[in-house]
C-alpha positions as CSV (number, residue, x, y, z in Angstrom):
1,M,155.8,80.6,165.3
2,N,154.4,83.3,163.1
3,T,156.7,86.2,161.6
4,V,155.3,88.6,164.1
5,N,156.5,86.4,167.0
6,D,159.9,85.9,165.2
7,A,160.3,89.7,165.3
8,W,159.5,90.0,169.0
9,L,162.2,87.5,169.7
10,Q,164.9,89.4,167.8
11,A,164.1,92.6,169.8
12,A,166.9,94.1,171.9
13,D,166.6,95.1,175.6
14,Q,164.0,97.7,175.9
15,G,164.6,99.1,179.2
16,V,162.1,99.6,182.1
17,L,158.3,99.8,181.5
18,R,155.9,101.3,184.2
19,L,152.4,100.2,183.7
20,I,149.1,99.8,185.4
21,T,146.2,97.6,185.2
22,A,142.6,99.3,185.3
23,G,138.9,98.3,184.8
24,S,136.0,97.6,186.7
25,V,135.5,95.3,189.8
26,D,136.1,91.6,188.9
27,D,137.5,92.2,185.5
28,G,140.4,90.1,186.4
29,K,143.3,92.8,187.0
30,S,145.0,91.1,189.9
31,T,144.8,87.7,188.3
32,L,146.4,89.0,185.1
33,I,149.3,90.4,187.1
34,G,149.5,87.2,188.9
35,R,149.7,85.3,185.6
36,L,152.4,87.8,184.2
37,L,154.5,87.1,187.4
38,V,154.0,83.2,187.2
39,D,154.6,83.0,183.4
40,S,157.8,85.4,183.5
41,Q,159.0,83.1,186.3
42,G,158.8,86.1,188.8
43,V,157.3,83.9,191.6
44,F,159.1,81.5,193.9
45,A,157.5,77.9,194.3
46,D,156.9,78.6,197.9
47,Q,154.7,81.7,197.0
48,I,152.7,79.4,194.8
49,A,152.1,76.9,197.5
50,A,151.4,79.6,200.1
51,I,148.4,80.9,198.0
52,Q,147.2,77.3,197.4
53,R,146.9,76.8,201.1
54,S,145.2,80.3,201.6
55,K,141.8,80.2,203.3
56,Y,140.7,82.9,201.0
57,K,141.2,80.8,197.9
58,R,138.5,81.4,195.4
59,G,137.4,78.4,193.0
60,E,137.0,74.8,193.4
61,D,139.6,73.5,190.9
62,A,143.4,72.8,191.6
63,E,144.4,76.2,189.9
64,P,146.0,78.7,192.2
65,D,144.3,81.9,192.9
66,L,146.7,84.1,191.1
67,A,145.0,87.3,192.4
68,L,146.3,86.5,195.9
69,L,149.8,87.4,194.7
70,T,148.9,91.1,194.6
71,D,145.9,91.2,196.8
72,G,148.0,91.3,200.1
73,L,145.6,93.1,202.4
74,E,143.5,91.1,204.8
75,A,140.3,93.2,203.7
76,E,141.1,92.5,200.0
77,R,141.3,88.9,200.6
78,E,138.1,88.8,202.5
79,Q,136.0,90.5,200.1
80,G,137.9,89.6,196.8
81,I,138.5,93.0,195.6
82,T,141.5,95.3,195.3
83,I,141.5,98.3,197.6
84,D,145.1,99.8,197.4
85,V,147.6,100.0,194.8
86,A,150.0,97.1,194.8
87,Y,153.4,97.5,193.1
88,R,155.1,94.3,191.6
89,Y,158.2,94.0,189.8
90,F,159.5,91.2,187.2
91,A,161.6,91.0,184.4
92,T,162.0,89.2,181.0
93,P,165.3,88.8,179.0
94,K,163.7,91.8,176.8
95,R,162.5,94.3,179.4
96,K,162.0,95.0,183.2
97,F,158.6,95.9,184.4
98,I,157.2,97.8,187.4
99,V,153.4,97.1,187.4
100,A,150.6,98.5,189.5
101,D,147.5,96.7,190.4
102,T,145.0,99.4,190.9
103,P,141.5,99.1,192.4
104,G,138.4,98.8,190.1
105,H,135.8,100.0,192.7
106,E,134.4,103.5,192.1
107,Q,135.2,104.4,195.6
108,Y,139.0,103.9,195.1
109,T,139.3,105.7,191.8
110,R,141.7,108.0,193.6
111,N,144.0,105.1,194.2
112,M,143.8,104.3,190.5
113,I,145.0,107.8,189.6
114,T,147.8,107.5,192.0
115,G,149.1,104.4,190.2
116,A,148.6,106.0,186.7
117,S,150.2,109.2,187.5
118,T,153.8,107.6,187.2
119,A,152.9,104.9,184.5
120,Q,153.8,105.0,180.9
121,A,151.2,102.3,179.8
122,A,147.9,101.3,180.9
123,I,146.2,97.7,180.5
124,I,142.5,98.4,180.4
125,L,140.6,95.0,181.3
126,I,137.1,94.4,180.0
127,D,135.3,91.2,181.2
128,A,134.3,89.5,178.0
129,H,131.2,88.0,179.6
130,R,129.8,91.2,181.0
131,A,130.4,93.2,178.0
132,K,129.5,90.6,175.4
133,D,126.7,92.7,174.0
134,G,129.1,95.5,173.4
135,Q,128.1,97.7,176.5
136,L,131.0,99.1,178.4
137,L,130.9,99.3,182.1
138,T,131.1,102.8,183.7
139,Q,134.3,102.4,185.4
140,T,135.9,101.1,182.0
141,K,134.9,104.4,180.6
142,R,136.1,106.4,183.8
143,H,139.5,104.8,183.8
144,S,140.0,105.2,180.2
145,T,139.1,108.9,180.7
146,V,141.7,109.2,183.4
147,A,144.4,107.4,181.2
148,K,143.8,109.8,178.5
149,L,143.8,112.8,180.8
150,L,147.1,111.7,182.2
151,G,148.7,111.6,178.8
152,L,149.4,107.7,178.9
153,R,150.9,107.2,175.5
154,H,150.2,103.3,175.4
155,I,146.7,101.9,176.1
156,V,146.4,98.2,175.7
157,V,142.8,96.7,175.8
158,A,142.8,93.1,177.4
159,V,139.4,91.5,176.7
160,N,139.6,88.9,179.5
161,K,137.6,85.7,180.4
162,M,137.2,85.0,176.7
163,D,136.9,81.2,177.7
164,L,133.6,82.1,179.4
165,V,132.1,83.2,176.1
166,D,133.7,80.2,174.1
167,W,136.4,82.3,172.4
168,D,133.5,83.7,170.3
169,Q,135.1,86.1,167.7
170,A,131.8,87.9,167.3
171,V,131.9,89.0,171.0
172,F,135.4,90.2,170.7
173,D,134.5,92.2,167.6
174,R,131.5,93.9,169.5
175,I,133.8,94.9,172.3
176,H,136.5,96.0,169.9
177,E,134.0,98.2,168.1
178,A,132.5,99.6,171.3
179,Y,136.1,100.5,172.6
180,R,137.0,102.2,169.4
181,Q,134.0,104.4,169.6
182,L,135.0,105.3,173.1
183,A,138.4,106.1,172.0
184,V,137.1,108.5,169.4
185,Q,135.1,110.1,171.9
186,L,138.1,110.6,174.4
187,G,140.5,111.4,171.7
188,I,142.6,108.3,172.2
189,E,144.5,108.2,169.1
190,Y,145.7,104.7,169.1
191,F,145.3,101.5,171.2
192,Q,145.8,97.9,171.0
193,I,143.2,95.1,171.8
194,I,143.9,91.5,172.8
195,P,141.5,88.7,173.5
196,L,142.8,86.5,176.5
197,S,142.2,84.6,179.5
198,A,144.3,85.6,182.5
199,L,143.1,82.5,184.5
200,K,143.8,80.0,182.0
201,G,147.1,81.7,180.5
202,E,145.8,82.0,177.0
203,N,147.4,84.8,174.8
204,I,149.6,85.9,177.6
205,T,153.0,84.7,176.6
206,Q,152.1,82.4,173.7
207,V,149.6,82.8,170.8
208,S,146.4,80.7,171.9
209,P,145.1,78.0,169.7
210,H,141.6,79.2,170.7
211,T,141.9,82.5,168.8
212,P,143.2,81.6,165.1
213,W,141.3,84.8,164.0
214,Y,143.7,86.9,166.2
215,T,146.7,88.0,164.3
216,G,148.4,90.1,166.8
217,L,151.1,89.6,169.6
218,P,150.3,87.9,172.9
219,L,150.2,90.3,175.9
220,L,153.6,89.9,177.4
221,P,155.5,90.1,174.1
222,L,153.4,93.2,173.2
223,L,154.4,94.9,176.3
224,E,158.0,94.2,175.6
225,S,157.7,95.8,172.2
226,L,156.2,99.1,173.3
227,D,158.2,102.1,172.2
228,L,159.1,104.3,175.3
229,R,161.2,107.0,173.6
230,E,159.5,110.5,173.8
231,D,158.2,111.8,170.7
232,I,159.3,115.4,171.9
233,Q,162.4,116.2,174.0
234,R,161.2,117.8,177.1
235,P,163.1,120.8,178.7
236,A,165.0,119.9,182.0
237,R,163.0,120.5,185.1
238,L,164.5,119.9,188.6
239,F,162.6,120.6,191.8
240,V,165.0,120.9,194.7
241,Q,164.2,118.1,197.3
242,W,166.8,119.3,199.8
243,V,170.1,121.2,200.2
244,A,172.9,118.8,201.0
245,R,175.7,120.4,203.0
246,H,178.8,119.2,204.9
247,G,181.9,121.0,206.1
248,G,179.8,124.2,206.3
249,S,182.2,125.9,208.8
250,S,185.1,125.8,206.4
251,A,185.8,128.1,203.5
252,D,185.3,125.4,200.9
253,G,182.4,123.7,202.6
254,F,180.1,121.5,200.2
255,R,176.7,122.6,199.3
256,G,174.7,120.8,196.7
257,Y,171.0,120.9,195.5
258,A,169.5,117.4,195.2
259,G,166.4,116.3,193.2
260,Q,165.3,114.3,190.3
261,L,165.7,115.6,187.0
262,N,162.5,115.4,184.9
263,G,163.2,115.7,181.2
264,G,166.3,116.9,179.1
265,R,169.9,116.7,180.1
266,I,172.1,118.7,182.5
267,Q,175.9,118.8,182.0
268,V,178.8,120.7,183.8
269,G,179.3,124.1,182.3
270,D,175.6,124.7,181.7
271,S,174.0,127.9,183.1
272,V,170.8,127.2,185.1
273,Q,168.1,129.5,186.2
274,V,166.4,129.3,189.8
275,W,162.6,129.8,190.2
276,P,161.0,131.8,191.6
277,S,164.0,134.2,192.2
278,A,165.0,134.0,188.4
279,K,168.7,134.1,189.4
280,T,171.2,132.4,187.3
281,A,174.3,130.2,188.1
282,V,176.6,127.7,186.3
283,V,177.0,124.1,187.2
284,T,180.1,123.2,188.4
285,Q,179.8,119.6,189.6
286,L,177.1,116.9,189.2
287,F,176.7,113.8,191.4
288,R,174.6,110.6,190.7
289,A,174.6,107.9,193.1
290,G,177.6,109.4,195.0
291,Q,179.6,109.5,191.9
292,E,180.7,112.7,190.0
293,Q,179.2,112.9,186.5
294,I,179.8,114.9,183.5
295,Q,176.1,114.9,182.3
296,V,172.8,113.6,183.8
297,S,169.7,113.1,182.0
298,D,165.8,112.4,182.5
299,G,164.9,110.5,185.5
300,D,168.3,110.7,187.3
301,A,168.6,111.5,190.9
302,V,171.3,114.1,191.1
303,T,173.0,116.7,193.1
304,L,174.1,120.0,191.5
305,V,176.9,122.2,192.7
306,L,176.8,125.8,191.4
307,D,179.6,128.5,191.0
308,R,177.9,131.0,193.2
309,E,176.0,130.9,196.5
310,L,172.2,131.6,195.9
311,D,169.3,131.4,198.2
312,I,168.0,128.1,197.1
313,S,165.7,125.7,199.3
314,R,163.4,122.8,199.1
315,G,160.6,123.7,196.5
316,D,162.6,125.9,194.3
317,L,162.9,124.8,190.5
318,L,166.0,124.8,188.5
319,T,165.7,124.9,184.7
320,L,168.2,125.5,182.0
321,A,168.9,129.3,181.7
322,H,168.2,129.3,177.8
323,D,164.7,127.6,178.1
324,K,161.7,129.8,177.7
325,V,159.8,129.5,181.1
326,S,156.7,131.4,182.2
327,T,155.2,131.9,185.5
328,S,151.7,132.7,186.7
329,K,149.4,132.7,189.6
330,N,146.2,132.3,187.5
331,F,145.7,129.2,185.5
332,D,143.3,126.6,184.3
333,A,143.3,122.9,185.0
334,Q,141.5,119.5,184.8
335,L,140.7,118.7,188.3
336,C,139.8,115.1,189.4
337,W,138.1,115.4,193.0
338,L,139.2,112.7,195.3
339,D,137.6,113.7,198.7
340,E,134.2,112.6,200.0
341,Q,133.9,116.2,201.3
342,A,132.9,118.3,198.1
343,L,135.0,121.3,196.9
344,N,134.4,124.6,198.7
345,T,135.3,127.5,196.4
346,T,135.5,129.9,199.3
347,R,138.2,128.0,201.0
348,S,142.0,127.9,200.5
349,Y,143.8,124.7,200.0
350,W,147.4,123.9,199.9
351,L,148.6,123.3,196.4
352,K,151.7,120.9,195.9
353,Q,153.7,121.0,192.7
354,G,156.6,118.8,192.8
355,T,158.1,119.8,196.3
356,R,156.9,123.2,196.0
357,V,154.0,124.0,198.2
358,T,151.8,127.1,198.3
359,Q,148.2,128.2,199.1
360,A,145.5,128.2,196.2
361,K,141.8,128.6,195.6
362,V,139.5,127.2,193.0
363,Q,138.0,130.4,191.7
364,A,135.5,128.7,189.2
365,V,134.2,125.2,188.2
366,H,133.4,125.8,184.5
367,A,132.3,122.5,183.5
368,L,131.9,118.6,184.6
369,R,132.9,115.6,182.4
370,D,130.1,113.1,182.4
371,V,131.6,109.7,182.3
372,H,128.3,108.2,180.8
373,S,128.0,110.4,177.9
374,L,131.8,111.4,177.9
375,Q,130.6,115.0,177.3
376,E,131.2,118.2,179.3
377,Q,128.0,119.3,181.1
378,E,127.3,122.4,183.1
379,A,128.7,122.6,186.6
380,G,127.1,123.3,189.8
381,G,129.8,125.4,191.1
382,S,131.3,122.4,192.8
383,L,133.0,119.1,192.7
384,S,132.1,115.7,194.5
385,L,133.9,112.6,195.1
386,N,135.3,111.2,191.5
387,D,134.2,114.2,189.6
388,I,136.4,115.4,186.9
389,G,136.0,119.1,186.1
390,R,137.5,122.0,184.3
391,V,138.3,124.6,186.7
392,S,140.3,128.0,187.3
393,L,142.6,128.4,190.1
394,V,144.6,131.2,191.6
395,S,147.7,130.6,193.8
396,R,149.3,132.6,196.5
397,D,152.8,132.6,194.8
398,P,153.6,132.5,191.2
399,L,154.3,128.9,189.7
400,V,156.2,127.7,186.7
401,L,153.6,126.1,184.6
402,D,153.5,123.8,181.7
403,D,150.6,122.2,179.9
404,Y,150.4,118.7,181.3
405,Q,150.7,117.1,177.8
406,D,154.0,119.0,177.3
407,H,155.5,118.4,180.8
408,S,153.8,116.4,183.5
409,S,156.4,117.6,186.3
410,T,155.4,121.2,186.1
411,G,152.0,120.6,184.6
412,S,150.7,118.6,187.6
413,F,149.7,119.2,191.1
414,I,147.7,118.0,194.0
415,L,145.3,120.0,196.4
416,I,145.7,119.2,200.2
417,D,142.9,120.0,202.8
418,P,144.9,122.0,205.4
419,S,142.5,121.0,208.3
420,T,143.0,117.1,207.7
421,N,146.2,116.9,205.5
422,Q,143.9,114.8,203.1
423,T,144.8,114.8,199.5
424,V,141.5,116.1,198.0
425,A,142.3,116.7,194.3
426,A,144.7,115.8,191.4
427,G,145.2,118.5,188.8
428,L,146.4,118.7,185.3
429,V,147.3,122.1,184.0
430,Q,145.6,123.2,180.7
431,K,147.5,126.1,179.1
432,H,146.1,125.3,175.8
433,A,142.2,124.6,176.1
């Protein structure tokens, strides 16, 4: 075993990693996740036996069709494509994983965005046989663009099906150079790239003998080694999900405010500010999983008790009182349009930010991002399905807004069509153009 693998084996427990697989149709996303599940011993023997008996099994050899471990919908198995996001969980001695298998088809780009919105890392798959001349597919570019817009800090490019090109280093090098150029255009500062075969299990958990020219880690050890610590400590943000009350008729009835803490820490004695009212209060008690705590931190689902009664309800936002917070009704954003019905700038939509819901209108579409040239182009005043555009919006009520790159909880939102309740767009706030 080489020294880089020795270092991996000596690593400590690295916590939980949320990741997605992305790429074009038939790049092997579902098969790769299936291989990770099998090689990490995250699949029972009867599950393997079941997919071997499946009437939808693809291929003539004795190898199980690992894609069936994640493609659970009947339509997915019939067509051999992923339609909806499938979440799978597995663990190794080094780390726990929550992995989302996202669709590759252009029609289901909105599903890919859903999976990527909570991920920390993305595995972008590229079919080595289809990209052997160094020409990347449109969906590879589109998904890489979305990963960059969503601020995913870790991009792992998996050049799959290398066995179909006889593990040719020249093919890998051409794809590597093509993706390097794409990364420069998108502003992706760093990515890692691996030659592998998900079907054959090469370069997944162990270094493959077919790639003596590859000196990096196999995929699973690489995922276990990713550093998930935030470079910048984000300020605390907590959207109230519900008000917990019991014993309300008594003088000392309990009233707590429940939600998930995004960023930072809150401890008993801290002064917090409530938005949009801007009222302040002091935290007297904190609860997590029914147990009283002195301090809670980023990611915790918590209930806060305050020293005074304030008018606080679902959708209000709690921040630390000393944090600098700005509110506005007018803001710019990158908008990913997810609906087959085009944007209508004369209409109002529901805007949902965290648990807060208000009305909003898109005032102007300034530019569209061409996923082929990766350049902004002049907009026609609207957005169609899968378009990504730079827009200006106005909301009915003032919102606490952060640049998405600084804080995703107050820097992201969705738009909902009030007549159909369909989610029509996902938006990323841009305070710094």
